[in-house]
C-alpha positions, 0 to 999 in steps of 0.5 A: 594548620588551623584553617578549615581545610589545612594541607595534610602533612606527612599523611602516610606517617601513621602507617609506619610500623616502626620509627625513631626520634630524639627528645630534649627537655626540662625536669623538676625532681622532688622527694616524697618523704614519709616519716615514722613519727610526727616531726617538722618536715624536711624541706626540699628545694627543687631546681630545673634540670635538663633531659636528652634522649632517643625514642623508639616507637612500635605500632601495635594498633592504629591508635596504640603504640609501644614506646621506649625512651631511654635518656639522660636526666640531670637534676639537683635537690637541696634538703634542709633539715629544720632541727639543726642550727649549723648550716653544714648539718642542716643542708644536704645537696643531692645531685643526680645524674639519671639514665632513665629507661621508660617503657610506655604505651601511647594512646592517640586520638583521631588526627584532626588536620595536622594535630593529634593529641595523645595520652601515655603511661607505663613503667620505668627503671632509673639508674642513678650514677650519682647515688654514692651507694657504695660509699661507707661515708654517711651524713656524719661525713656530709654524704647523703646516700640513695640507692642506685636503681629505682622503679617508677610509674609514669603518666602524661599527655602530649600533642603530635604536630605534623609539619611538612618534614617532621613531627614535633611532639611536646609532652608533659609527664609525671614520674612517681617512684615506687620503692624507697631510695634512701640508704640509712646512716650507719648509726641507727639513731642518726638524726638525718635518716632514723625517722624517715620511713621512705624517701621516693623520687617524683618528677615532672618532665617536659620533653620536646620530641622530634620524629 
């Protein structure tokens, strides 16, 4: 692969108009929290989740592809409120199961031997199956609620590695929420939600794609 004159694998693969694949990977989700007034920050403890999904790729140009990557993402975040002495009031666990729908443009460089770097970016919509959006219970009943649907923009890069039989494509991507996800408590003076101006997800995704 890295020799002076490597054997070129899957030489005609780039001529295909449409191709499919699948991915497995890991994620780390966080919250970006903006406040109405200055206050001690809510601490977000992140954990590592997992991703799985499929890839559909459509060639627009020799170096530009339109890519659709629907997938299932699981993540967990713990919110720690600094102003509560009781652990039951201070801790809110946010378990999320996302169905993620990104539509991306992939910009590939010239292929060098069996390596081809690329950058990608686009927009996505996310359905949170664990949002609790329809429940009337709120933080008084230890229910932290977020909206079911969110929108994001995404930026990342990766490398296509051409083997003899398939393409292995590791990539890293940032996901940045656009809209406020928080559902406020029923009490407008709630100590958990009243001072939050906006709460938006952001994430780092590491995917290993096979074509």
